[in-house]
N, C-alpha and C positions, 0 to 999 in steps of 0.2 A: 622255444616259447611253449611248448606244451608242458615241459618240465616246471618252468616258471609258473604256469596258470594253474597246474595242479597243486603246488605248493601253496599258492596262493588262496585257491578255492579248493579246499578238500573234499567239496561235498559233489555230487554226482552232476548236478545241473548247473554248479557254480556257486548257487547260494542256498541256504537252509530254506526248506519249505516253508516255515513259519517261525516268529519269534513267540515264545511263550511269555504269558502275561504275569506268570507265578515265580516267585524268587526261587533263584538257583540254590538256596540254602536251605537245607531242612533243620531248622531250629530244634525241632522236637527231638530229632536223633541226636544232633550235636548236645542237647543237654541231658539225654540220656546216657550218652557214651561218657561225659564229662563227670556224671554223677556216679557211675560205675567206676571209673578211673579213680576218683577221689575216695571211693569206699575200699577198693581193694589196696590203695596206697596206704590208707589209714591200717586195714587189717594187716598188711605185710609190715608195716612200720611197727606196730604192736608185737607181731610174732618176732621180727628182728630184735626188738628191745627185750624180749623175753630170753631169747638165744644169747644175746649178749650178757646179761645177768648171770647166766648158767655158765658161761665160758670164764667169767673173773672169779677171784676168789680173795678174801682179805688176808689169806695166808701166803707167806712168800715163796713157800715151794710149791704152789698149787696154780691152777689156772693158765690161760695162755698170755704170751706175752704181749708188751704194748703195742710193738710192730705188727703182730698177728692180730689184734684186736682192728688196728687202723685198715689192715688190708681187709679183713672181714666185713667192716663198715662200708667200704668203698664197692665190695662186691655185692653186697646185700643191696646197697642204694641202685647200682645199676640193675640188678633182678628186679627190684622193684618197679622201677621205671619201665622196664622191657614188658614186664608181665601186666601191670595195672594198664599202661597206656596202649599196649597191644591189643588187650580185650576191649579197652574202652572205644578205640578207633574202629576195630571189627565191627563191634556192634553199632556204632554210628554209620558204618557204610550198609550193614544189613538193614537198618531202619528206615534209612533215608528213601525218598520218593523216587520211583523210577522216571528217569527223564526220557521223554520220547522225542523224536526228530532232532538229537543232538548228536553230533559227530564223535566218535569215541574217544578222540584226544581230549575234547571237552568234558566228556565224563570222567576221563581219568583225572585231570585237573580238578574237577568239582570233588571228586572223593576225596583227594590229596587234601585241599582245602577243609573238607570236612573232619579230616583227621586231625589236622593242624589245630582248628577250631576247638577241637575236643581237649587237646593238650593246653591250648591257652586259656580256656576258660576254667578247667580243673586247676591249673596253676593259679590263676589269678583269685579264685575262690578259697583255694587253701591257703594262699599268702594272706588274705583278708581274715580268713578265721583265725589264723596262726596269730597273727597282729593283734586281733581283739583279745585272743586268750593271754597274750603277752601283756598286752595292757592292762586286763583285770589282774594278772598275777602281780604286776607292778603296782597298782592302786591298792591292792590288798595288804602287800608287803609294806606299802607306805603308811598305811594306816595302822597297822600293827606295829610299825617302828615308832610312829607318833606316839601310841598308847605306852611302849615301852619307855620312850624317851620322857613321857610326863610323868611316868611313875618312878623313874629312877633320876630325876632331876633336882631333888632334894638330897639324895645321897652324892651325887656328882657336885653339887655345889658346896657340900660338907667336906668332900675329899679335897677339893682344889683349895678350900678355905685353909684346911689344915697343912698346907704343904707338902702334899705326896710328891715323892720323888718321882723323876721321869720327865719333867719338862724341861725343855732347852734354856728357858729364861730363868727357871729357878735354879737349875744347875749352873748356869752363869753367876747368879746371884750368890750362890752359895761358895763358889769358887771365888769370886772378888772379895767375899768376906773373909774367906779363909787367908787371902793374901794379907789382909789388914791386921789379923791375929796372929800370924806367923812369929815364930821364936827365932833368934839367931842361933841359938844352941839348944835344939830337942833334946831332952833327957830321957832316959831310960826308964824314969819313974813314971813318965806320960802314960794316960790312959791308952792301951794298945788298940781298944776298938775304935776310939776316936782318931788315932792315928793312922789306922787303917782305912777309916771312911775319908780321911781328909785325903791321903794318898789317892783313893779311888776316884774322888772328885777330879784330882790334878790330872789324872790318867785320862778319864773320860774328856776333859776340856782339851787336851793335848790332842787326843784322838779326832775331835770335831775339827780342830784347828789344822790337822795334818802334821804337826809336830810338837816336840816339849820345848819350851823355851829354857834358855840356860840357867835362868833364876830358878825354874821350877826343878831343873834337873838337880842342882847343887842342892835344893832344900830336900828333895825326895831322898837323895843320897844321904843327906844328915839324919833324916828320919829312921832310913833303913839300918844305918849304922848304929844308931842309938837303940832301937828296939830288936835288933838281932845280934849286937855285939861285934861284928865284922869290923874290918879295918876300912876307912874312908875308901881307898882305891878299889877294895873288892865291892862296896856297896856301890860305887859309881858304874862298875862295871855290870853289876847285877840290874841296876836301874837302866842302862844302856840296852842291855838284852832283853828285858822285859818290855821296854817300848817298842824295839824292834820286832819282838814276836807279836805284840798287839798291834802293830802297823800291818804285820804280813796276814794275820788273821782278819782284820777288816777287809784288806785286799782281796783276800782270798772268798770271803763273804761276797762282796761285790761283784767279783768274776763270775761266782757260780749264779748270783741273782742276773745277771746280764744273760749268760750261756742259758739259764731257764726260760727268760724271756724271749730269747732268740728261737729257742726249740718251740716254743708256744706259737711264736708268730709263723715260724716255718709250716707248722702242723696246721694252723689255721688258713693259711694260705692254700695248702696242698688240699685241704677239704673243702674250700670255696672253689677252686678249680676242678676237683672232681665233681662238684655238685653242678657246677655248669655244664660240663660234660655229659653228667647223667641228663641233665634237663634237655639238652639237645639230642641225646640219643633216644628220650622219651619222645621228643617231638617227632623225630624221624620215623619211630616206629609206629606211633599213631597215625601218621599220614599214610605209610605203606600198609598198614593193617586195614584203614578204611578203604584203601583201593582194592584190597582182596576181597573184602566184604561187600563193596559195592558190585565187583564183578562177579560175585557168587550171587548177589540178589539179581542181576540183570539176567542170569543164566538158568534160574529156575523158572519152570514153567508148571502152570496148574495143571494137574491131571484129572481129566473128566471120567 
């Protein structure tokens, strides 16, 4: 019974002497710690950015590798959280009001809460400022883009009207027009540049569809035989090999694009997870440092 009573009532006479009417949160100390933490985070971020630019190089044989840069970013991010929130939490613990007639366990909890509030307030303010900055940058970029688009509108309209190559609908129109104008017997005397352009449109359309139709294969083989002077069988083999190589090149390009996207996805996921971990570490360090600062604050006595 004595153990149960002592656990339920940790005070000497069972109840605290009196309840304070003042809030347990020293907001001035919390704001001071949060401002210090945010300022230190900004300073360390600027220093880390400078070190990062010094470590990279546009030359292929100089500078650190990409994995080393990633590790350096993670290490510096953790260092920034520990230093900034450690100092901010400690300052908040030292500046908070000394609580009288409060049990030591309650003092420890309040100091921990003050450190956590320093971390939370600094994180919220930093997120708000960062969001405002990003919004301003996006607005400026949108205005600049609108100005450029307005200035280039006439040129773009003229280019579209002149039938510039590259559009999917225009390419299809040219292809189907070529099918209407095809000759059953292409001659060597035909314009080589025109024949090259027509074959290029057929190959482009075939890659878009995934394969070349038998009619297109036969016609392209005739054009190749007429322009190069090779036998029809050799021209057909040349066409088949060219189509196979083009399909392989397209598949390789798609595979590389998928691999690059997957690599970027993994890097973004790892960065986000490490950012989450660093923020948790910052919260823990701020809370712990606040308890150290609060304990130091209560043990100091005025020397007369």
